[in-house]
N, C-alpha and C positions, 0 to 999 in steps of 0.2 A: 787346248786346254787338257789336264792330265785330270783322272778320275778323282785324285786328292783335293785337286783344288774344286771340283764340281761338288763334290761331299762336304770339303769346306764352307761353299758359299752357299751352297741349296738344300743341304743335307738337314734331316731330321731324325727324330729318335725312333729308333724301332727296337721292339722287344722278341728274341727268338725264344722259342719254347720247345723242348724235345719232348716227343713223346713217349709216355710209358705206357709200355703193354700188360695187360693182364691176360689170364686165359678164363674164359667163361666157364660154368657148369656143363655147356655142351661140347667145349672143346673148341671154339671159336675165340679169335683172338679181339679185343678189346682197346683200343689207342684212347690214351685219355689225354687231355692237354690242360695244364693248370698256368692260367695268364697271370696269376698273381705272384708265381715263380718263376720269372723268367731264367732260362740258361745263361744268356746273353742280352746285354743291353747296348746297343750300336748305335752309330751315326752313321747315316746311307742315303741314298737318292733314290727314288723310285723312278722309273722312266716306263710309262705305261706304252706298249705296243700293239695292242688288237683287241678286239670282243670278239669271243666264239658266242655262237646262240645256240644250244643245245635244247632240244623240245623238251617241255617237262610238262606232263599232264596237259597235252594238247596246246601249249602256249610257248613263245619263247620266252628262253631263261638265259639271259645275257651274263657274262663272265668275262671281266676287264683280266687281261694277263699282260706280263712287262718283265722288267728286270730289276733287282736292287742293287745296288752298287755300294760296296764297303770297303773299305781300306784295309788293305794287308791281308792275310790268310787267317779264315776265321773257322770256327767250329760250328758249321750249320750243314744239315744232312737233308737229302730227301726223304720228305713226309713231316719234316718241322712246320711248326706254325710261326708266322710273324705278325705281330700285333703292333698297332700306332700305339696304341696305350695300354696299361696293365687294370686301369680304372676307369667306369664311364664309357663315354662312346671310343669305339673303336673299329677300326677294318681289320679282317683277319684274312691274311694271306697265306695258302700251302705252298710248300716248297716241291716243285717239280724238277729241278736240275741247279747244280752246283760247282762252277769252276774256277779255279786260280790260275789264268795265263802265265803268271811268273814260274808255277810249277810244274808245266807241259812240256820243261826240257830244252825250249827254245835258245837256240844261242844267242848271245848278246842281250837277254833279258834284263835290264833295269827296273829301278822303283818304279817307272812308269806302269809295268806288268803287274804290279805287286798291287793287286787287289781282288776281291772275291767278288764274282758275278752270279747272281742266283736269279734263276726264274722261275715267277711265281704265276699265280692264280689267284685272283680276289673269291673269298670264298663265301665270305660275310661282310658285306659293306656295311657299314657305322652301325653296329650291336651295342651293347652293353657287354663289356669284358666277362667272360667266364669266370669264376673263381676254381 
């Protein structure tokens, strides 16, 4: 089964938000994400891969990691956030890596390789979407 057919059959809508960088008075950079104005609205398929457990204040802090697949070449960048909704309850993923196998210079690449694979970490499971 190709990525395009999996996305067509099992896909859901995702909203990609590019961060806006501002410089604070102390010279540090502040990244701001506005879910209400996504840069892209795409249909994709999320495949969870693992859960990492980082200690946080003496207790386990579980983070789900996985891959979201989108058909075609998409303008998604490392540090973007991907939301499952722009209002109401949403899950927030942070982009850790992006690759389009069709753009890697593989000979005999066909339409089956024209997809964008996005490695993500779930940073906020089921919260109210920020505006």
